[in-house]
Phi, psi and omega in degrees: 000128180273135173308136190306318180237059180295132176217189186299337180293343180275353183283129179288167176302135184250020182306135178088349183272132177263126188231127171257129173237113178282148179062042189253025175273348179203174172062214184296322179297317177296316181298317179297316179297317181297313181298315182291326175296322178292343176261014172079017173286156174270106190261134170249113174277108185257106189220160178283321184258105183296327178299311178294323179297318179293323176297319178297316179299319180296321179297320180294315182292334177293323180277323181233095189297337180263009183298141175257102185227130174232158182243130178229142185276131170207131175253110183291352177262019184213108184298326178296318178297321180295317178297318179297316178301312181299319178297316180294321178298317181299326180288334188256338186230155181255347180204168178218113183275325189212123175246114177255106181275086189253331187302151178187165171238149186226120177043050173282167169302157183302131172200173182241157173284175178303332184262008173092009179272150172307135194303316185288315177295319182293322181275304189292323180255296188298322179299314180286327175301312181295316181299315181296317180299320183285343181246002190297328180293320176299318181294316182294329182277356182256126181294140177060033181276158181218155172236122181243123178254129181268115180255211184197156172299340178294350177302336183294342176263002183281138177202087191296129176260101185291344178275351181208058183298331184260011176058038179278336184256342184249158171292130187290130171241109182299322181293316179294321178295322177296315177301320177300317182292328183279327173288330176298322176302322181283318174305316181297314180301309185291319180290321177300316180295320177300317182289324175297318180298315180298325180281356180077020182275148178266001180297139177258127171249121181223171182226162179209160171220150189269001187070210179265101183235134181285110179218173177298338183303333186271011188297341179269002183237105178297325181296313179301314182298320181293325185267352182306319183297337181268313192254332191284150172261165180290157184300323183296333175279320180297335180279345187297319177301320177297314181294324177296310180302327185280334191230337187291153184286327187262043176257129178249157177303134180086001176289156180224132185234146178205182179292153187268353184280187182304130180059015183059031180280323185205167179121177179288158187289148172211163174287130182236174181243131172279169186289168185299320183300325182293345180261009179289111186290329180291314178297316182299316180293322179293317178299322179300311181297316179297320181294320176298319181292317183292322181273343186059036178230124180255139174288133176260085180249000000 
């Protein structure tokens, strides 16, 4: 049972914990990194733009003068960059307590990643799939470690077409592609937890979504920007489901958290349910195999 108005004040001291937050130069990722830094975690701001990452680190250190924050470059739309990041992380750290796969793109015009994947599927799913695979041994060797994948209520519109993952045969729909990438985050979470369980691992893989939160992610949607003032919640609230999944004691593998208000748009965090399709084990297993093949990276579980 979640405390009715659980917030950052409920988070225990995080001293000694090494935490990677992707896409943490702004929005929900920045807020999560800032809160955890304030709880004495060792934070790695993992971002594509080092300039923005350094500004974010400076903002955190301004608020928490003793914060341990470093910035490392990773482009989730580039498998070579992901491999380089993982190699650099291994050289600098001995363990990984918490991986928050937060970075993402939302409804951009059609484009491809460096490796030729549709941008949203390639970044939001395949990039984080590859990153997690390359760090999974560090995570497994760390006691009480967790992997948190940030999904979205938009997963409900997701229906992955395995015959046309890159939208080469269909007219591109940015919204449908975004939904596909967000249901992929949930397939990945649930399948990862099943495989961790089979391997006898104690690692927790869980997911969260921020509801309707005003962030830079919405810059491609005039409608969202126009309605933010009416419906959206502040970033510090939107980050709470992620922070709950990352730190609370009563989180189990495969749990999913979101806001507690109407339509899960806003409010304090609670355990929520993703749609029935996201729990399809056959699709999840197939997506896993396809993702390993596309990234040419195998999970060592």
